[in-house]
C-alpha positions as CSV (number, residue, x, y, z in Angstrom):
1,X,-11.9,4.0,1.2
2,X,-13.3,6.9,0.0
3,X,-12.7,9.7,2.8
4,X,-8.7,7.6,2.8
5,X,-7.8,6.4,-0.7
6,X,-5.7,9.4,-2.1
7,X,-6.3,9.6,-5.7
8,X,-7.4,6.7,-5.9
9,X,-9.8,6.3,-9.2
10,X,-9.7,1.4,-8.7
11,X,-11.0,0.0,-5.6
12,X,-10.9,-3.7,-5.6
13,X,-13.1,-5.6,-2.6
14,X,-12.4,-9.9,-3.4
15,X,-13.7,-12.7,-0.1
16,X,-11.3,-15.4,0.6
17,X,-11.6,-19.1,2.3
18,X,-8.3,-19.2,3.4
19,X,-7.1,-22.8,5.8
20,X,-9.8,-22.6,8.8
21,X,-11.6,-18.6,8.0
22,X,-12.6,-16.5,6.1
23,X,-11.2,-13.6,4.6
24,X,-11.5,-10.3,2.9
25,X,-9.0,-7.8,0.6
26,X,-9.7,-4.2,-0.1
27,X,-7.1,-3.0,-2.5
28,X,-7.0,0.8,-3.5
29,X,-4.3,2.1,-6.4
30,X,-4.1,5.5,-4.7
31,X,-1.1,6.2,-2.7
32,X,-1.2,4.6,0.6
33,X,-2.0,7.2,4.0
34,X,1.0,8.8,5.6
35,X,-0.3,11.2,8.2
36,X,-4.0,12.1,9.5
37,X,-6.8,13.7,7.5
38,X,-5.8,17.3,7.6
39,X,-7.8,19.1,10.4
40,X,-6.5,16.1,12.9
41,X,-3.8,15.1,14.5
42,X,-4.1,11.7,15.3
43,X,-7.0,8.4,14.4
44,X,-7.6,5.6,16.0
45,X,-9.3,3.5,12.2
46,X,-6.5,0.8,12.0
47,X,-5.6,0.5,15.0
48,X,-9.4,0.4,16.5
49,X,-9.5,-2.5,13.3
50,X,-6.9,-5.0,14.3
51,X,-8.3,-4.7,18.4
52,X,-11.7,-6.2,16.7
53,X,-10.1,-8.7,14.9
54,X,-7.8,-9.8,17.1
55,X,-11.0,-9.4,19.2
56,X,-12.7,-11.9,17.7
57,X,-9.8,-14.1,17.4
58,X,-8.0,-12.9,13.5
59,X,-5.8,-10.9,12.4
60,X,-6.0,-7.2,10.0
61,X,-3.0,-6.8,8.4
62,X,-2.6,-3.6,6.6
63,X,0.6,-1.7,4.0
64,X,1.1,-0.2,1.1
65,X,2.1,-1.5,-1.7
66,X,3.7,-1.3,-5.3
67,X,0.4,0.0,-6.4
68,X,-1.4,1.1,-4.3
69,X,-2.7,0.3,-0.2
70,X,-3.7,-2.4,1.2
71,X,-6.1,-4.5,3.7
72,X,-6.5,-8.1,4.7
73,X,-8.8,-9.3,7.1
74,X,-8.9,-13.0,8.3
75,X,-11.3,-14.2,10.5
76,X,-12.0,-18.2,12.3
77,X,-14.7,-19.8,11.1
78,X,-17.2,-21.0,14.1
């Protein structure tokens, strides 16, 4: 988050059960990413995280919120 959360001063991490799975939510109070880091023309971070979550049978949701940016990944329990 430090690398990508522009102007963030607070990061909250929450782990919780959701149905038959376990979820991790990471939220910051910074600006949502709008373009790749300086010197880069594209990135694969979120795309790669989506792919890995799906390969494990889970989901990943990432979005700008009223106050920052949040990422939630939910994975099924074995």
